[in-house]
C-alpha positions in Angstrom: -0.2 0.0 0.0 2.8 2.3 0.7 4.4 1.5 -2.3 1.3 2.2 -4.4 0.5 5.7 -2.7 4.5 6.4 -3.2 3.8 5.6 -7.1 0.7 7.4 -7.2 2.2 10.6 -5.5 5.4 10.3 -8.1 3.0 9.7 -10.8 0.6 12.9 -10.0 4.0 15.0 -9.7 5.0 13.7 -13.1 1.9 14.1 -15.1 1.6 17.9 -13.3 5.1 18.6 -14.9 4.0 17.4 -18.2 0.5 19.4 -18.1 2.6 22.5 -17.2 4.8 22.1 -20.3 1.7 22.1 -22.1 0.7 25.3 -21.0 3.8 26.6 -22.0 2.9 25.1 -25.6 -0.7 26.6 -25.8 0.0 30.0 -24.6 2.7 29.8 -27.3 0.1 28.9 -30.0 -2.0 31.5 -28.6 0.7 34.0 -28.8 1.7 33.2 -32.3 -2.0 33.3 -33.1 -1.8 37.0 -31.9 1.1 37.7 -34.1 -0.5 36.6 -37.0 -3.7 38.9 -36.2 -1.7 41.7 -35.2 1.6 42.1 -36.7 1.5 42.9 -40.2 3.8 41.7 -43.3 4.8 38.5 -41.1 6.8 36.9 -44.0 9.1 34.7 -42.5 9.3 31.3 -40.2 11.9 32.5 -38.0 9.9 34.7 -35.5 9.9 35.1 -31.9 6.6 33.6 -31.6 7.6 30.4 -33.1 10.7 30.4 -30.7 8.8 30.6 -28.1 6.4 27.3 -29.6 9.4 25.0 -30.4 11.6 25.9 -27.2 8.5 24.5 -25.7 8.4 21.7 -27.7 12.2 21.1 -27.0 11.4 21.2 -23.6 8.7 18.9 -23.7 10.6 16.4 -25.8 13.4 16.5 -23.3 11.0 15.8 -20.1 9.1 12.9 -21.8 12.8 11.5 -22.8 13.9 11.6 -18.9 10.5 10.4 -18.2 10.8 7.3 -20.4 14.5 6.8 -19.5 13.7 6.7 -15.4 11.0 4.2 -16.2 13.1 1.7 -18.3 14.1 -1.4 -16.8 17.3 -3.0 -17.6 17.5 -4.6 -21.0 13.8 -3.0 -21.7 13.1 -1.4 -25.4 12.5 2.3 -25.0 9.3 1.9 -26.3 8.0 -0.7 -23.8 9.6 1.7 -21.1 6.8 4.6 -21.3 4.8 4.8 -18.5 0.9 4.1 -19.0 -0.4 7.4 -21.2 3.1 8.5 -22.1 3.4 6.4 -25.4 0.6 8.8 -27.0 3.0 11.6 -25.6 6.2 10.4 -27.5 3.8 9.9 -30.4 3.0 13.7 -30.4 6.6 14.9 -29.9 7.8 12.7 -32.6 4.6 14.1 -34.8 5.0 17.9 -33.6 8.5 17.8 -35.0 7.7 16.0 -38.6 4.8 18.6 -38.7 6.9 21.7 -37.6 9.1 20.6 -40.8 6.7 20.3 -43.3 5.4 23.9 -41.9 8.7 24.9 -42.6 8.8 23.6 -46.1 5.2 24.8 -46.5 5.9 28.3 -45.6 9.0 28.5 -47.8 6.9 27.4 -50.8 3.8 29.1 -50.6 4.3 31.9 -48.0 3.0 32.9 -44.8 -1.1 32.5 -44.1 -2.4 35.6 -43.0 -6.0 35.1 -41.9 -8.4 32.2 -41.5 -6.3 30.0 -43.9 -3.6 29.7 -41.2 -6.1 27.9 -38.6 -7.2 25.5 -41.2 -3.5 24.9 -43.1 -3.1 21.2 -43.3 0.6 21.4 -41.3 -1.2 23.6 -38.6 -3.7 21.2 -38.2 -1.3 18.4 -38.0 0.6 20.5 -35.3 -2.8 20.9 -33.2 -3.2 17.1 -33.2 0.0 16.8 -32.1 -0.7 19.2 -29.2 -3.9 17.2 -28.4 -2.2 13.8 -27.8 0.7 16.1 -25.6 -1.9 17.8 -23.7 -3.9 14.7 -22.7 -1.3 12.9 -21.2 -2.3 13.4 -18.0 -6.0 12.1 -18.8 -4.6 8.6 -20.1 -2.1 8.4 -17.0 -4.9 8.8 -14.5 -7.3 6.3 -16.7 -4.0 3.7 -16.5 -3.7 4.1 -13.1 -7.6 3.4 -12.0 -9.4 0.2 -11.1 -12.0 -0.4 -13.7 -15.3 1.3 -12.6 -13.5 3.4 -10.2 -11.8 6.3 -11.9 -10.5 9.1 -9.9 -9.7 12.8 -11.5 -6.4 13.8 -10.6 -5.3 17.5 -10.3 -3.2 16.9 -13.7 -5.8 15.3 -15.5 -8.4 18.1 -14.6 -5.7 20.7 -15.6 -5.4 18.5 -18.9 -8.9 18.7 -19.6 -8.8 22.7 -19.3 -5.7 22.6 -21.6 -7.5 20.7 -24.2 -10.6 23.0 -23.8 -8.0 26.2 -24.7 -6.6 24.1 -27.9 -10.0 23.7 -29.1 -10.7 27.1 -28.4 -7.6 28.2 -30.6 -8.4 26.6 -33.6 -12.6 27.5 -33.4 -11.8 31.1 -32.8 -13.3 31.9 -36.1 -16.5 30.7 -34.8 -16.0 31.6 -30.9 -18.9 33.5 -29.4 -16.7 35.7 -27.2 -14.5 37.3 -30.0 -17.4 38.3 -32.1 -19.7 41.4 -31.5 -23.1 39.4 -31.5 -25.8 40.9 -30.1 -23.9 44.3 -29.5 -24.0 44.5 -33.3 -26.8 46.6 -35.4 -29.0 44.5 -36.9 -32.4 45.4 -38.7 -34.8 42.7 -39.8 -35.4 42.6 -43.5 -38.3 41.2 -45.4 -37.8 38.4 -47.5 -37.0 39.3 -51.0 -35.4 42.4 -50.0 -32.2 43.0 -51.9 -28.9 42.5 -49.7 -30.9 40.5 -47.1 -28.6 37.5 -47.2 -25.8 39.6 -46.4 -27.5 41.6 -43.6 -28.2 38.3 -42.1 -25.0 36.7 -42.7 -23.3 38.1 -39.5 -26.2 36.8 -37.4 -26.1 33.7 -39.0 -22.4 33.2 -38.3 -23.1 34.7 -34.3 -25.7 32.0 -33.8 -23.4 29.2 -35.0 -20.7 30.4 -32.9 -23.0 30.4 -29.9 -24.1 26.7 -30.8 -20.5 25.7 -31.1 -19.0 27.7 -28.1 -21.4 26.0 -25.9 -20.7 22.5 -27.0 -16.7 23.3 -26.4 -17.6 24.2 -23.0 -20.4 22.0 -22.0 -18.6 18.8 -23.5 -15.4 18.9 -21.4 -17.6 19.3 -18.7 -19.6 16.2 -18.9 -16.9 14.6 -19.7 -15.3 15.1 -16.4 -18.3 14.2 -15.0 -18.7 10.8 -16.6 -16.3 9.4 -14.2 -17.3 10.9 -11.4 -20.4 11.1 -8.9 -20.0 14.9 -8.5 -18.3 17.7 -10.8 -15.1 18.8 -9.8 -14.8 22.3 -8.0 -14.6 25.4 -10.2 -14.5 23.0 -13.4 -17.1 25.7 -15.1 -15.0 28.4 -14.4 -11.8 27.0 -15.5 -13.6 25.9 -18.7 -15.0 29.6 -19.5 -11.6 30.8 -19.0 -9.9 28.8 -21.3 -12.7 29.1 -23.8 -13.3 32.8 -23.5 -10.0 34.7 -22.1 -7.5 33.3 -24.1 -9.4 34.1 -27.4 -10.3 37.4 -26.2 -6.4 37.9 -25.5 -5.5 36.8 -29.1 -7.8 38.9 -30.7 -6.4 41.9 -29.2 -8.6 42.6 -26.1 -11.4 44.5 -27.9 -13.4 46.3 -25.0 -17.1 44.1 -26.2 -15.1 41.0 -25.9 -13.8 41.7 -22.5 -17.1 42.7 -21.4 -18.7 39.5 -22.6 -16.0 37.2 -21.0 -16.4 38.8 -17.8 -20.0 38.6 -17.6 -19.7 34.7 -18.4 -16.9 34.2 -16.1 -19.3 35.9 -13.2 -21.9 33.5 -14.1 -19.3 30.5 -14.1 -18.6 31.1 -10.9 -22.2 31.2 -9.8 -22.7 27.9 -11.5 -20.1 26.3 -9.7 -21.5 27.5 -6.4 -24.9 26.0 -7.3 -23.4 22.6 -8.4 -21.3 22.4 -5.1 -24.9 22.4 -3.3 -26.8 20.4 -6.0 -28.1 17.2 -4.7 -26.9 14.1 -6.1 -30.3 13.1 -7.7 -30.0 16.1 -10.1 -26.1 15.4 -11.6 -27.3 11.8 -12.1 -31.1 11.8 -13.2 -31.6 15.2 -14.4 -28.3 16.1 -16.3 -29.5 17.5 -19.4 -31.5 20.2 -17.1 -28.1 20.9 -15.1 -26.2 21.4 -18.7 -28.9 23.8 -20.2 -29.0 25.8 -16.8 -25.1 25.9 -17.1 -25.3 27.3 -20.7 -28.3 29.6 -19.9 -26.6 31.3 -16.8 -23.3 31.6 -19.1 -25.1 33.7 -21.8 -27.3 35.5 -19.9 -24.1 36.7 -17.9 -22.3 37.8 -21.4 -25.6 39.4 -22.4 -26.1 41.4 -19.1 -22.6 42.5 -19.4 -23.3 43.6 -23.0 -26.3 45.7 -21.6 -24.4 47.1 -18.8 -20.9 48.2 -20.8 -22.4 49.0 -24.6 -26.2 47.9 -25.5 -27.9 44.8 -27.0 -29.0 46.0 -30.4 -30.5 42.4 -31.8 -34.1 42.4 -31.7 -35.2 40.5 -28.2 -36.6 37.6 -30.1 -33.0 36.9 -31.5 -30.8 37.3 -28.3 -33.5 35.6 -26.3 -33.3 32.7 -29.1 -29.5 32.5 -29.1 -29.9 31.6 -25.2 -32.9 29.3 -26.0 -30.8 27.3 -28.6 -27.6 27.0 -26.6 -29.5 25.7 -23.6 -31.3 23.0 -26.1 -28.1 22.2 -27.5 -26.4 21.3 -24.3 -29.5 19.6 -22.8 -29.1 17.5 -26.0 -25.6 16.7 -25.3 -26.1 16.0 -21.7 -28.8 13.7 -22.8 -26.6 11.8 -25.2 -24.0 11.2 -22.7 -25.9 9.6 -20.3 -27.7 7.7 -22.7 -28.4 3.8 -21.6 -30.3 0.9 -21.5 -33.8 1.4 -19.6 -33.7 -0.1 -16.1 -35.9 -2.8 -15.1 
């Protein structure tokens, strides 16, 4: 028992160091994204922002090698010496190095992406997948260390889920409800057939889709953390909102409306966490769709209140209220799917 406890503590510290290096990588990714959005004439691969990212990967690769070497038994092949959860990390490091070389070649041949194309560039997506493998290390490690049916979330594993949410927020920033003006933008409904109607409605259509996708980005990780625990981790909604909101808001340049909306949603997330801490277990097991819907309603209501206080809501009530209702329905649907199972006799 003492050996098991000692190994658990050592594994938890090891995973925490790995995820802290993952934080370095994630912040460097957002810093590089900020440079692509705010630094004109970025025409070279060799930038300070790339240096921050690739130095973080060098540190991660070195740490991964140390972890595997320390875990190696005499005569054991290195690949078999990786602790549980770290084979994926090693694959991620190798894949990142490969994708980095391809990205350099891509930029030398085709130039530097300057807009939306930077987020969907194949080499950048490959870099994103390698980061997904690295940031998910602590989740795989915790799962491997748990007994069947008795999974326990470690601090490092929860931190990993938050980092993965931030990674998703980066690659979906073009449809984030936290970086678009949304209800603060003026919209005048036009009758069907009016010239220019489609063009005038397009920003609203994108904003509505952004609400649905951003809701999924926050609610899905929340449900994932709850799937193996009887109660949600303390502060989990606030941590997910911080990752999904504040990192993109900083990346686009801390615009006033975005700051207000993120602040309102963060306050609402704190309220949601306080309510979750006192909610009966029955609510979290039998009424999970209602719980998820309530979280979404709180978050977007908080954002709207912040918009109204700091600026104004220029959408008609049917539109901004509909956005909240659609988001709560999407959250409830995700929760219903996640808790679906055979009927009990």
